[in-house]
A tleap script that builds the chain and sets N, CA, C and O, in Angstrom:
source leaprc.protein.ff14SB
mol = sequence {
  NMET SER ASP GLY PHE ASP ILE LYS GLU LEU
  THR ASP PHE GLU LYS LYS LEU ILE ASP LEU
  ALA THR THR LYS MET PRO LYS GLU SER LYS
  LYS PHE MET ARG ASP GLU GLY THR LYS LEU
  LYS LYS LYS THR ILE ALA LYS ALA LYS GLN
  LYS VAL LYS LYS ASP SER GLY ASN TYR GLN
  LYS SER ILE LYS ARG GLY LYS VAL TYR LYS
  TYR GLU GLY ASP LEU SER VAL ARG ALA TYR
  SER GLY ASN PRO VAL ALA HIE LEU ILE GLU
  ASN GLY HIE ARG ILE VAL ASP LYS ASN GLY
  VAL GLU HIE GLY PHE LYS GLU GLY GLU HIE
  VAL PHE GLU GLU ALA GLN LYS GLU PHE GLU
  GLN GLN TYR TYR SER ASP VAL GLN LYS PHE
  ILE ASP ASP MET LEU ASP LYS GLY CLEU
}
set mol.1.N position { -54.414 23.133 34.063 }
set mol.1.CA position { -54.294 23.087 32.379 }
set mol.1.C position { -53.967 24.634 32.030 }
set mol.1.O position { -53.027 25.196 31.467 }
set mol.2.N position { -55.453 25.161 32.761 }
set mol.2.CA position { -55.987 26.760 32.945 }
set mol.2.C position { -55.913 27.142 34.453 }
set mol.2.O position { -56.164 26.641 35.549 }
set mol.3.N position { -55.485 28.174 33.977 }
set mol.3.CA position { -55.740 29.270 34.925 }
set mol.3.C position { -56.157 30.338 34.979 }
set mol.3.O position { -55.561 30.808 34.009 }
set mol.4.N position { -57.141 31.694 35.627 }
set mol.4.CA position { -57.999 32.044 35.910 }
set mol.4.C position { -57.229 33.345 36.894 }
set mol.4.O position { -56.014 33.320 37.090 }
set mol.5.N position { -57.775 34.022 37.242 }
set mol.5.CA position { -58.120 34.683 38.850 }
set mol.5.C position { -58.925 35.169 38.813 }
set mol.5.O position { -59.639 35.162 37.810 }
set mol.6.N position { -59.272 36.003 40.176 }
set mol.6.CA position { -60.180 36.247 40.976 }
set mol.6.C position { -59.540 37.864 41.633 }
set mol.6.O position { -58.368 38.085 41.328 }
set mol.7.N position { -59.963 38.511 42.142 }
set mol.7.CA position { -60.321 39.710 43.050 }
set mol.7.C position { -60.530 39.883 44.063 }
set mol.7.O position { -61.216 40.805 44.504 }
set mol.8.N position { -59.768 38.690 44.927 }
set mol.8.CA position { -60.049 38.354 46.209 }
set mol.8.C position { -59.317 39.915 47.060 }
set mol.8.O position { -60.042 40.435 47.908 }
set mol.9.N position { -58.660 40.224 46.931 }
set mol.9.CA position { -57.971 41.410 47.683 }
set mol.9.C position { -58.308 43.086 46.941 }
set mol.9.O position { -57.775 44.145 47.270 }
set mol.10.N position { -59.088 42.919 46.145 }
set mol.10.CA position { -59.356 44.207 46.017 }
set mol.10.C position { -60.948 44.648 47.340 }
set mol.10.O position { -61.843 43.971 47.847 }
set mol.11.N position { -60.555 46.040 47.401 }
set mol.11.CA position { -61.317 46.554 48.698 }
set mol.11.C position { -63.518 46.434 47.869 }
set mol.11.O position { -63.938 46.214 46.733 }
set mol.12.N position { -64.156 46.690 49.066 }
set mol.12.CA position { -65.453 46.612 48.146 }
set mol.12.C position { -65.934 47.482 47.225 }
set mol.12.O position { -66.516 47.397 46.144 }
set mol.13.N position { -65.321 48.808 48.323 }
set mol.13.CA position { -65.620 49.859 46.944 }
set mol.13.C position { -65.050 49.801 45.494 }
set mol.13.O position { -65.769 50.446 44.732 }
set mol.14.N position { -63.777 49.116 44.765 }
set mol.14.CA position { -63.198 49.100 44.235 }
set mol.14.C position { -64.210 47.494 43.375 }
set mol.14.O position { -64.314 47.180 42.189 }
set mol.15.N position { -64.733 46.884 44.560 }
set mol.15.CA position { -65.626 45.867 43.639 }
set mol.15.C position { -66.831 46.065 43.314 }
set mol.15.O position { -67.361 45.337 42.474 }
set mol.16.N position { -67.624 47.262 44.016 }
set mol.16.CA position { -68.449 48.075 43.865 }
set mol.16.C position { -68.624 48.687 42.283 }
set mol.16.O position { -69.521 48.523 41.455 }
set mol.17.N position { -67.211 49.556 42.239 }
set mol.17.CA position { -66.807 50.146 40.996 }
set mol.17.C position { -66.563 49.566 39.519 }
set mol.17.O position { -66.564 50.038 38.383 }
set mol.18.N position { -66.391 48.538 39.994 }
set mol.18.CA position { -65.886 46.877 39.118 }
set mol.18.C position { -67.665 46.841 38.431 }
set mol.18.O position { -68.092 47.279 37.362 }
set mol.19.N position { -68.259 46.250 39.374 }
set mol.19.CA position { -69.821 45.848 39.314 }
set mol.19.C position { -70.633 47.096 38.429 }
set mol.19.O position { -71.592 46.844 37.699 }
set mol.20.N position { -70.218 48.134 38.577 }
set mol.20.CA position { -71.067 49.596 37.988 }
set mol.20.C position { -70.020 49.850 36.466 }
set mol.20.O position { -70.064 50.816 35.703 }
set mol.21.N position { -69.391 48.990 36.407 }
set mol.21.CA position { -68.649 49.423 34.973 }
set mol.21.C position { -68.822 48.439 34.362 }
set mol.21.O position { -68.773 48.596 33.142 }
set mol.22.N position { -69.014 47.441 34.716 }
set mol.22.CA position { -69.422 45.910 34.391 }
set mol.22.C position { -70.641 46.331 33.528 }
set mol.22.O position { -70.691 45.842 32.399 }
set mol.23.N position { -71.700 47.234 33.939 }
set mol.23.CA position { -73.091 46.913 33.665 }
set mol.23.C position { -73.205 48.428 32.782 }
set mol.23.O position { -74.162 48.554 32.018 }
set mol.24.N position { -72.240 49.516 32.910 }
set mol.24.CA position { -72.562 51.154 32.351 }
set mol.24.C position { -71.754 50.755 31.122 }
set mol.24.O position { -72.180 50.802 29.969 }
set mol.25.N position { -70.584 50.371 31.485 }
set mol.25.CA position { -69.424 49.936 30.190 }
set mol.25.C position { -69.146 48.651 30.146 }
set mol.25.O position { -68.186 48.274 30.818 }
set mol.26.N position { -70.173 47.308 29.070 }
set mol.26.CA position { -69.777 46.693 28.966 }
set mol.26.C position { -68.705 46.143 27.628 }
set mol.26.O position { -68.247 45.030 27.369 }
set mol.27.N position { -68.634 46.840 27.277 }
set mol.27.CA position { -67.352 46.735 26.372 }
set mol.27.C position { -66.012 47.259 26.326 }
set mol.27.O position { -65.028 46.901 25.678 }
set mol.28.N position { -66.210 48.291 27.250 }
set mol.28.CA position { -64.679 48.638 27.738 }
set mol.28.C position { -64.262 47.756 28.745 }
set mol.28.O position { -63.063 47.581 28.961 }
set mol.29.N position { -65.210 47.138 29.430 }
set mol.29.CA position { -65.012 45.971 30.786 }
set mol.29.C position { -64.623 44.625 29.543 }
set mol.29.O position { -63.525 44.083 29.664 }
set mol.30.N position { -65.401 44.238 28.597 }
set mol.30.CA position { -65.073 43.215 27.814 }
set mol.30.C position { -63.967 43.162 26.956 }
set mol.30.O position { -63.620 42.181 26.298 }
set mol.31.N position { -63.087 44.961 27.016 }
set mol.31.CA position { -62.042 44.367 26.062 }
set mol.31.C position { -61.104 45.029 27.192 }
set mol.31.O position { -60.446 45.745 26.437 }
set mol.32.N position { -60.805 45.179 27.927 }
set mol.32.CA position { -60.021 45.213 29.587 }
set mol.32.C position { -59.603 43.578 30.315 }
set mol.32.O position { -58.613 43.237 30.963 }
set mol.33.N position { -61.123 42.615 29.774 }
set mol.33.CA position { -61.107 41.350 30.651 }
set mol.33.C position { -60.024 40.819 29.433 }
set mol.33.O position { -58.943 40.317 29.738 }
set mol.34.N position { -60.511 41.018 27.852 }
set mol.34.CA position { -59.017 40.798 26.945 }
set mol.34.C position { -57.982 40.676 27.091 }
set mol.34.O position { -57.241 39.694 27.060 }
set mol.35.N position { -57.817 41.854 27.295 }
set mol.35.CA position { -56.297 42.297 27.094 }
set mol.35.C position { -55.471 41.469 28.148 }
set mol.35.O position { -54.459 40.781 28.015 }
set mol.36.N position { -56.454 41.851 29.528 }
set mol.36.CA position { -55.634 40.855 30.796 }
set mol.36.C position { -55.405 39.591 30.125 }
set mol.36.O position { -54.225 39.242 30.103 }
set mol.37.N position { -56.083 38.968 29.677 }
set mol.37.CA position { -55.943 37.734 29.356 }
set mol.37.C position { -54.873 37.176 28.323 }
set mol.37.O position { -54.171 36.165 28.342 }
set mol.38.N position { -54.961 37.826 27.755 }
set mol.38.CA position { -54.081 38.395 26.515 }
set mol.38.C position { -52.285 38.469 26.857 }
set mol.38.O position { -51.322 38.081 26.196 }
set mol.39.N position { -52.403 39.232 28.348 }
set mol.39.CA position { -50.972 39.275 28.789 }
set mol.39.C position { -50.897 38.517 29.520 }
set mol.39.O position { -49.739 38.558 29.933 }
set mol.40.N position { -51.638 37.478 30.195 }
set mol.40.CA position { -52.368 36.236 31.403 }
set mol.40.C position { -51.078 35.051 30.248 }
set mol.40.O position { -50.117 34.405 30.667 }
set mol.41.N position { -51.581 35.162 28.806 }
set mol.41.CA position { -51.373 33.984 27.822 }
set mol.41.C position { -49.926 34.175 27.232 }
set mol.41.O position { -49.459 33.313 26.487 }
set mol.42.N position { -49.191 35.348 27.578 }
set mol.42.CA position { -47.901 35.937 26.705 }
set mol.42.C position { -47.151 35.529 28.291 }
set mol.42.O position { -46.041 35.053 28.054 }
set mol.43.N position { -47.417 35.574 29.751 }
set mol.43.CA position { -46.547 35.424 30.368 }
set mol.43.C position { -46.581 33.656 31.273 }
set mol.43.O position { -45.927 33.226 32.223 }
set mol.44.N position { -47.723 33.002 30.367 }
set mol.44.CA position { -47.738 31.575 30.693 }
set mol.44.C position { -46.856 31.099 29.378 }
set mol.44.O position { -46.528 29.913 29.345 }
set mol.45.N position { -46.502 31.870 28.412 }
set mol.45.CA position { -45.911 31.204 27.343 }
set mol.45.C position { -44.793 31.034 27.694 }
set mol.45.O position { -44.211 29.951 27.646 }
set mol.46.N position { -44.215 32.336 28.199 }
set mol.46.CA position { -42.797 32.884 29.013 }
set mol.46.C position { -42.039 31.479 29.450 }
set mol.46.O position { -41.164 30.746 28.991 }
set mol.47.N position { -43.176 31.564 30.988 }
set mol.47.CA position { -42.845 30.652 31.433 }
set mol.47.C position { -42.986 29.046 31.097 }
set mol.47.O position { -42.042 28.465 31.633 }
set mol.48.N position { -43.526 28.473 30.655 }
set mol.48.CA position { -43.685 27.042 29.493 }
set mol.48.C position { -41.961 27.476 28.571 }
set mol.48.O position { -41.019 26.702 28.745 }
set mol.49.N position { -41.793 28.617 27.747 }
set mol.49.CA position { -40.615 28.233 27.350 }
set mol.49.C position { -39.095 27.962 28.446 }
set mol.49.O position { -38.126 27.291 28.090 }
set mol.50.N position { -39.234 28.721 29.897 }
set mol.50.CA position { -38.723 28.017 30.601 }
set mol.50.C position { -38.124 27.219 30.883 }
set mol.50.O position { -36.899 27.097 30.887 }
set mol.51.N position { -39.293 26.239 31.295 }
set mol.51.CA position { -39.720 25.741 31.767 }
set mol.51.C position { -39.508 24.299 31.131 }
set mol.51.O position { -38.800 23.449 31.669 }
set mol.52.N position { -40.202 24.099 29.910 }
set mol.52.CA position { -40.576 22.768 29.380 }
set mol.52.C position { -39.529 22.596 28.247 }
set mol.52.O position { -39.686 23.438 27.363 }
set mol.53.N position { -38.413 21.661 28.015 }
set mol.53.CA position { -37.960 21.433 26.904 }
set mol.53.C position { -39.200 20.996 25.426 }
set mol.53.O position { -40.170 20.255 25.260 }
set mol.54.N position { -38.332 22.070 24.557 }
set mol.54.CA position { -38.996 22.131 23.491 }
set mol.54.C position { -38.498 21.258 22.516 }
set mol.54.O position { -37.313 21.423 22.225 }
set mol.55.N position { -39.297 20.101 21.764 }
set mol.55.CA position { -38.982 19.248 21.085 }
set mol.55.C position { -39.450 19.397 19.816 }
set mol.55.O position { -38.713 19.277 18.838 }
set mol.56.N position { -41.409 19.822 19.695 }
set mol.56.CA position { -41.091 20.298 18.397 }
set mol.56.C position { -42.263 21.943 18.612 }
set mol.56.O position { -42.901 22.439 17.683 }
set mol.57.N position { -42.247 22.402 19.868 }
set mol.57.CA position { -42.700 23.516 20.411 }
set mol.57.C position { -44.223 23.545 20.156 }
set mol.57.O position { -44.791 24.637 20.174 }
set mol.58.N position { -45.103 22.116 19.855 }
set mol.58.CA position { -46.117 21.746 19.827 }
set mol.58.C position { -47.383 22.777 21.546 }
set mol.58.O position { -48.507 23.265 21.666 }
set mol.59.N position { -46.514 22.612 22.151 }
set mol.59.CA position { -46.809 22.677 23.794 }
set mol.59.C position { -46.834 24.009 24.067 }
set mol.59.O position { -47.757 24.373 24.797 }
set mol.60.N position { -45.881 25.043 23.581 }
set mol.60.CA position { -46.361 26.413 23.484 }
set mol.60.C position { -47.015 26.536 22.880 }
set mol.60.O position { -48.020 26.893 23.494 }
set mol.61.N position { -47.268 26.452 21.436 }
set mol.61.CA position { -48.187 27.004 20.398 }
set mol.61.C position { -49.437 27.007 20.864 }
set mol.61.O position { -50.336 27.727 20.429 }
set mol.62.N position { -49.576 25.851 22.158 }
set mol.62.CA position { -51.189 25.251 21.985 }
set mol.62.C position { -51.909 26.139 23.245 }
set mol.62.O position { -53.058 25.881 23.604 }
set mol.63.N position { -51.209 27.073 23.791 }
set mol.63.CA position { -51.550 27.565 25.037 }
set mol.63.C position { -52.315 29.516 24.513 }
set mol.63.O position { -51.956 30.588 24.025 }
set mol.64.N position { -53.281 28.947 24.970 }
set mol.64.CA position { -54.411 30.194 24.090 }
set mol.64.C position { -55.168 31.404 25.374 }
set mol.64.O position { -54.511 31.622 26.392 }
set mol.65.N position { -55.832 31.739 25.282 }
set mol.65.CA position { -56.793 32.832 25.841 }
set mol.65.C position { -57.967 32.354 25.584 }
set mol.65.O position { -58.099 32.158 24.376 }
set mol.66.N position { -58.950 32.060 26.247 }
set mol.66.CA position { -60.155 31.891 25.895 }
set mol.66.C position { -61.296 32.846 25.521 }
set mol.66.O position { -61.126 33.478 24.478 }
set mol.67.N position { -62.071 32.987 25.985 }
set mol.67.CA position { -63.237 34.087 25.340 }
set mol.67.C position { -63.393 34.717 26.983 }
set mol.67.O position { -63.009 34.236 28.049 }
set mol.68.N position { -64.037 35.839 26.715 }
set mol.68.CA position { -64.688 36.330 28.290 }
set mol.68.C position { -66.000 35.948 28.570 }
set mol.68.O position { -66.808 35.810 27.652 }
set mol.69.N position { -66.293 35.768 29.705 }
set mol.69.CA position { -67.482 34.844 30.289 }
set mol.69.C position { -67.824 35.225 31.456 }
set mol.69.O position { -67.094 36.034 32.030 }
set mol.70.N position { -69.039 34.733 32.113 }
set mol.70.CA position { -69.607 35.664 33.299 }
set mol.70.C position { -69.245 34.489 34.162 }
set mol.70.O position { -69.586 33.380 33.751 }
set mol.71.N position { -68.634 34.573 35.241 }
set mol.71.CA position { -68.689 33.700 36.168 }
set mol.71.C position { -69.253 33.935 37.758 }
set mol.71.O position { -68.985 34.958 38.389 }
set mol.72.N position { -69.835 33.148 38.144 }
set mol.72.CA position { -70.615 33.686 38.917 }
set mol.72.C position { -70.833 35.080 39.371 }
set mol.72.O position { -70.858 35.514 40.523 }
set mol.73.N position { -71.012 35.800 38.053 }
set mol.73.CA position { -71.786 37.129 38.248 }
set mol.73.C position { -70.784 37.971 37.760 }
set mol.73.O position { -71.193 38.949 37.132 }
set mol.74.N position { -69.523 37.836 37.894 }
set mol.74.CA position { -68.053 38.394 37.569 }
set mol.74.C position { -67.762 37.651 35.993 }
set mol.74.O position { -68.009 36.566 35.467 }
set mol.75.N position { -67.056 38.999 35.589 }
set mol.75.CA position { -66.383 39.199 34.441 }
set mol.75.C position { -65.295 37.692 34.091 }
set mol.75.O position { -65.741 37.180 35.117 }
set mol.76.N position { -64.670 37.003 33.752 }
set mol.76.CA position { -63.688 36.285 33.611 }
set mol.76.C position { -62.750 35.583 32.179 }
set mol.76.O position { -63.142 35.626 31.013 }
set mol.77.N position { -61.901 35.178 32.495 }
set mol.77.CA position { -61.094 35.162 31.104 }
set mol.77.C position { -59.985 34.005 31.590 }
set mol.77.O position { -59.534 33.998 32.736 }
set mol.78.N position { -59.708 33.290 30.843 }
set mol.78.CA position { -59.168 31.583 31.495 }
set mol.78.C position { -58.269 31.456 29.978 }
set mol.78.O position { -58.786 31.418 28.862 }
set mol.79.N position { -56.449 31.394 30.356 }
set mol.79.CA position { -55.554 30.961 29.786 }
set mol.79.C position { -55.553 29.727 29.852 }
set mol.79.O position { -55.599 29.178 30.953 }
set mol.80.N position { -55.498 28.975 28.628 }
set mol.80.CA position { -55.081 27.196 28.830 }
set mol.80.C position { -54.920 26.814 27.680 }
set mol.80.O position { -55.299 27.441 26.690 }
set mol.81.N position { -54.168 25.424 27.667 }
set mol.81.CA position { -53.406 24.351 26.568 }
set mol.81.C position { -54.505 23.435 26.378 }
set mol.81.O position { -55.068 22.643 27.134 }
set mol.82.N position { -54.707 23.846 24.812 }
set mol.82.CA position { -55.495 22.978 24.051 }
set mol.82.C position { -54.643 21.525 23.037 }
set mol.82.O position { -55.142 20.889 22.109 }
set mol.83.N position { -53.272 21.376 23.647 }
set mol.83.CA position { -52.395 20.472 24.000 }
set mol.83.C position { -53.340 18.776 24.311 }
set mol.83.O position { -53.798 18.624 25.444 }
set mol.84.N position { -53.538 17.705 23.330 }
set mol.84.CA position { -54.040 16.788 24.381 }
set mol.84.C position { -53.416 16.289 25.711 }
set mol.84.O position { -54.092 15.853 26.643 }
set mol.85.N position { -51.887 16.407 25.714 }
set mol.85.CA position { -50.726 16.023 26.898 }
set mol.85.C position { -50.612 17.662 27.333 }
set mol.85.O position { -49.447 18.054 27.398 }
set mol.86.N position { -51.294 18.327 27.533 }
set mol.86.CA position { -50.417 19.384 28.648 }
set mol.86.C position { -50.512 19.360 29.942 }
set mol.86.O position { -49.794 20.072 30.644 }
set mol.87.N position { -52.098 17.909 30.809 }
set mol.87.CA position { -52.184 18.027 31.785 }
set mol.87.C position { -51.247 16.998 32.113 }
set mol.87.O position { -51.050 16.917 33.325 }
set mol.88.N position { -50.592 16.168 31.391 }
set mol.88.CA position { -49.307 15.403 31.737 }
set mol.88.C position { -48.407 16.358 32.235 }
set mol.88.O position { -48.079 16.412 33.420 }
set mol.89.N position { -47.859 17.372 31.057 }
set mol.89.CA position { -46.450 18.153 31.754 }
set mol.89.C position { -47.687 18.900 32.705 }
set mol.89.O position { -48.670 18.297 32.274 }
set mol.90.N position { -48.063 19.589 33.452 }
set mol.90.CA position { -48.348 20.276 34.081 }
set mol.90.C position { -48.825 19.410 35.938 }
set mol.90.O position { -48.487 20.104 36.897 }
set mol.91.N position { -49.145 18.791 36.092 }
set mol.91.CA position { -49.477 18.040 36.754 }
set mol.91.C position { -48.527 16.578 37.029 }
set mol.91.O position { -48.336 15.899 38.038 }
set mol.92.N position { -48.168 16.501 35.961 }
set mol.92.CA position { -47.008 15.426 36.463 }
set mol.92.C position { -47.456 13.628 35.817 }
set mol.92.O position { -48.649 13.495 35.545 }
set mol.93.N position { -46.855 12.792 35.673 }
set mol.93.CA position { -46.951 11.410 34.734 }
set mol.93.C position { -46.201 10.388 35.544 }
set mol.93.O position { -45.306 10.504 36.380 }
set mol.94.N position { -46.812 9.394 35.064 }
set mol.94.CA position { -45.833 8.426 35.703 }
set mol.94.C position { -45.375 7.945 34.426 }
set mol.94.O position { -46.042 8.048 33.397 }
set mol.95.N position { -43.426 7.048 34.546 }
set mol.95.CA position { -42.815 7.128 33.773 }
set mol.95.C position { -42.951 5.819 33.013 }
set mol.95.O position { -42.145 5.116 33.624 }
set mol.96.N position { -43.527 4.977 31.957 }
set mol.96.CA position { -44.115 3.757 31.395 }
set mol.96.C position { -43.288 3.015 30.630 }
set mol.96.O position { -43.321 3.756 29.647 }
set mol.97.N position { -42.669 2.254 30.349 }
set mol.97.CA position { -42.372 1.794 28.912 }
set mol.97.C position { -43.353 1.072 28.038 }
set mol.97.O position { -44.541 0.963 28.342 }
set mol.98.N position { -42.770 0.531 26.833 }
set mol.98.CA position { -43.763 -0.493 26.155 }
set mol.98.C position { -44.449 -1.751 26.632 }
set mol.98.O position { -45.456 -2.296 26.180 }
set mol.99.N position { -43.644 -2.105 27.690 }
set mol.99.CA position { -43.942 -3.090 28.106 }
set mol.99.C position { -45.401 -3.291 29.695 }
set mol.99.O position { -45.887 -4.307 30.191 }
set mol.100.N position { -45.645 -1.728 30.016 }
set mol.100.CA position { -46.013 -1.387 31.062 }
set mol.100.C position { -45.125 -1.231 32.153 }
set mol.100.O position { -45.529 -1.000 33.293 }
set mol.101.N position { -43.950 -1.346 31.855 }
set mol.101.CA position { -43.515 -1.237 33.355 }
set mol.101.C position { -43.151 0.500 33.559 }
set mol.101.O position { -42.884 1.373 32.733 }
set mol.102.N position { -43.278 0.520 34.998 }
set mol.102.CA position { -43.197 1.819 35.834 }
set mol.102.C position { -41.604 1.819 36.127 }
set mol.102.O position { -40.863 0.972 36.624 }
set mol.103.N position { -41.366 3.235 35.567 }
set mol.103.CA position { -39.775 3.340 35.502 }
set mol.103.C position { -39.950 4.248 36.812 }
set mol.103.O position { -38.986 4.160 37.574 }
set mol.104.N position { -40.723 4.891 37.130 }
set mol.104.CA position { -40.509 6.166 38.019 }
set mol.104.C position { -41.715 7.090 37.675 }
set mol.104.O position { -42.579 6.665 36.908 }
set mol.105.N position { -41.813 8.400 38.240 }
set mol.105.CA position { -42.799 9.457 38.163 }
set mol.105.C position { -41.912 10.801 37.720 }
set mol.105.O position { -40.878 10.862 38.385 }
set mol.106.N position { -42.030 11.677 36.951 }
set mol.106.CA position { -42.233 12.358 36.169 }
set mol.106.C position { -42.675 13.956 37.005 }
set mol.106.O position { -43.533 14.348 36.213 }
set mol.107.N position { -42.601 14.899 37.943 }
set mol.107.CA position { -42.854 15.707 38.477 }
set mol.107.C position { -44.110 16.850 37.649 }
set mol.107.O position { -43.928 16.932 36.435 }
set mol.108.N position { -44.733 17.287 37.937 }
set mol.108.CA position { -45.586 18.339 36.830 }
set mol.108.C position { -44.507 19.757 37.195 }
set mol.108.O position { -43.978 19.907 38.296 }
set mol.109.N position { -44.358 20.576 36.194 }
set mol.109.CA position { -43.663 21.107 35.787 }
set mol.109.C position { -44.568 22.583 36.495 }
set mol.109.O position { -44.027 23.442 37.191 }
set mol.110.N position { -45.809 22.566 36.154 }
set mol.110.CA position { -46.951 23.806 37.085 }
set mol.110.C position { -46.955 25.147 36.137 }
set mol.110.O position { -47.281 26.325 36.278 }
set mol.111.N position { -46.670 24.713 35.589 }
set mol.111.CA position { -46.340 26.070 34.533 }
set mol.111.C position { -47.466 27.304 34.787 }
set mol.111.O position { -47.219 28.471 35.092 }
set mol.112.N position { -48.954 26.587 34.534 }
set mol.112.CA position { -49.519 28.134 34.756 }
set mol.112.C position { -50.262 28.520 35.915 }
set mol.112.O position { -51.123 29.400 35.906 }
set mol.113.N position { -49.820 27.660 37.195 }
set mol.113.CA position { -49.725 27.686 38.519 }
set mol.113.C position { -48.770 29.254 38.619 }
set mol.113.O position { -49.251 30.359 38.871 }
set mol.114.N position { -47.986 29.083 38.469 }
set mol.114.CA position { -46.522 29.940 38.486 }
set mol.114.C position { -47.303 31.206 37.448 }
set mol.114.O position { -47.935 32.166 37.890 }
set mol.115.N position { -47.156 31.020 36.572 }
set mol.115.CA position { -47.415 32.205 35.691 }
set mol.115.C position { -48.894 32.979 36.195 }
set mol.115.O position { -49.079 34.195 36.150 }
set mol.116.N position { -49.931 31.902 36.704 }
set mol.116.CA position { -51.003 32.983 37.608 }
set mol.116.C position { -50.330 33.997 38.332 }
set mol.116.O position { -50.338 35.202 38.084 }
set mol.117.N position { -49.522 33.178 39.600 }
set mol.117.CA position { -49.049 33.777 41.039 }
set mol.117.C position { -48.033 34.891 40.245 }
set mol.117.O position { -48.113 35.987 40.800 }
set mol.118.N position { -46.981 34.887 38.942 }
set mol.118.CA position { -46.781 36.017 38.791 }
set mol.118.C position { -47.150 37.659 38.201 }
set mol.118.O position { -46.848 38.852 38.228 }
set mol.119.N position { -47.969 36.707 37.718 }
set mol.119.CA position { -49.637 37.773 37.141 }
set mol.119.C position { -49.803 38.806 38.194 }
set mol.119.O position { -49.659 40.028 38.223 }
set mol.120.N position { -50.230 37.706 39.230 }
set mol.120.CA position { -51.191 38.664 40.507 }
set mol.120.C position { -51.312 40.057 40.394 }
set mol.120.O position { -52.245 40.730 39.957 }
set mol.121.N position { -49.870 40.490 41.007 }
set mol.121.CA position { -49.955 41.729 41.011 }
set mol.121.C position { -49.870 42.713 39.872 }
set mol.121.O position { -50.443 43.793 39.724 }
set mol.122.N position { -48.883 41.976 38.989 }
set mol.122.CA position { -49.845 43.393 37.756 }
set mol.122.C position { -51.445 43.255 37.579 }
set mol.122.O position { -52.066 44.185 37.067 }
set mol.123.N position { -51.913 42.422 37.885 }
set mol.123.CA position { -53.223 42.326 37.055 }
set mol.123.C position { -54.156 43.632 38.619 }
set mol.123.O position { -55.070 44.326 38.173 }
set mol.124.N position { -53.947 43.752 39.662 }
set mol.124.CA position { -54.301 44.154 39.878 }
set mol.124.C position { -54.045 45.954 40.406 }
set mol.124.O position { -54.759 46.860 40.837 }
set mol.125.N position { -52.631 45.762 40.069 }
set mol.125.CA position { -52.289 47.022 39.042 }
set mol.125.C position { -53.470 47.976 38.316 }
set mol.125.O position { -53.989 49.041 38.652 }
set mol.126.N position { -53.638 47.129 37.215 }
set mol.126.CA position { -54.167 47.171 35.980 }
set mol.126.C position { -55.455 47.613 35.992 }
set mol.126.O position { -56.025 48.512 35.375 }
set mol.127.N position { -55.825 46.788 36.836 }
set mol.127.CA position { -57.757 47.157 38.005 }
set mol.127.C position { -57.363 48.197 38.279 }
set mol.127.O position { -56.969 48.740 37.247 }
set mol.128.N position { -57.239 48.812 39.120 }
set mol.128.CA position { -57.168 50.183 39.265 }
set mol.128.C position { -56.477 51.111 38.857 }
set mol.128.O position { -56.362 52.078 39.611 }
set mol.129.N position { -55.936 51.130 37.821 }
set mol.129.CA position { -55.952 51.946 36.619 }
set mol.129.C position { -57.161 52.328 36.101 }
set mol.129.O position { -57.791 53.384 36.153 }
set mol.130.N position { -57.419 50.958 35.442 }
set mol.130.CA position { -59.264 50.677 34.792 }
set mol.130.C position { -60.145 51.666 35.590 }
set mol.130.O position { -60.803 52.573 35.082 }
set mol.131.N position { -60.065 51.352 36.998 }
set mol.131.CA position { -60.972 52.007 37.285 }
set mol.131.C position { -60.952 53.408 37.378 }
set mol.131.O position { -62.011 54.021 37.248 }
set mol.132.N position { -59.728 54.095 37.618 }
set mol.132.CA position { -59.140 55.048 37.325 }
set mol.132.C position { -59.873 55.552 35.800 }
set mol.132.O position { -60.804 56.314 35.537 }
set mol.133.N position { -59.338 55.068 35.321 }
set mol.133.CA position { -59.702 55.487 33.688 }
set mol.133.C position { -61.309 55.446 33.364 }
set mol.133.O position { -61.829 55.879 32.336 }
set mol.134.N position { -61.889 54.912 34.318 }
set mol.134.CA position { -63.237 54.569 34.145 }
set mol.134.C position { -64.333 55.978 34.800 }
set mol.134.O position { -65.337 56.497 34.311 }
set mol.135.N position { -63.572 56.249 36.105 }
set mol.135.CA position { -63.515 57.869 37.084 }
set mol.135.C position { -64.140 58.921 36.194 }
set mol.135.O position { -65.255 59.437 36.110 }
set mol.136.N position { -62.529 59.081 35.317 }
set mol.136.CA position { -61.910 59.991 34.587 }
set mol.136.C position { -63.258 60.298 33.185 }
set mol.136.O position { -63.712 61.398 32.871 }
set mol.137.N position { -63.688 58.701 32.466 }
set mol.137.CA position { -64.414 59.267 31.611 }
set mol.137.C position { -66.102 59.544 32.012 }
set mol.137.O position { -66.990 59.818 31.205 }
set mol.138.N position { -66.248 59.375 33.587 }
set mol.138.CA position { -67.557 60.111 33.790 }
set mol.138.C position { -68.485 58.938 34.075 }
set mol.138.O position { -69.642 59.033 33.666 }
set mol.139.N position { -68.026 57.599 34.876 }
set mol.139.CA position { -68.408 56.611 35.237 }
set mol.139.C position { -69.609 57.174 36.230 }
set mol.139.O position { -70.314 56.382 36.856 }
savepdb mol mol.pdb
quit
């Protein structure tokens, strides 16, 4: 139901620069992560509109960006859905009638997973731009 991203593909030098930017310029780093979370949210909403049938639109409206937080020493942000049935749409569910008889299984749409995979390349390029901007500012 929620997805985020990590920085596995970045080089050690870039990781050290990001750590330095986080300690020296925490406001800019938090703002960057907030902006990236918003971009991920937009990508996820677009993917949800593409894949999920819209009855009331509550599923699409429930997709949100979380706050920036520290996870294992790094800044992180997540996109998630506050809808109570989002996990059923994302992961799939049994189709059961009112008498409790099972009629099959509805496969999950995996909206968050696919949005995350699509967003990764954009995220890596944005991180490199952020590093360049920090170096220009005199980090």
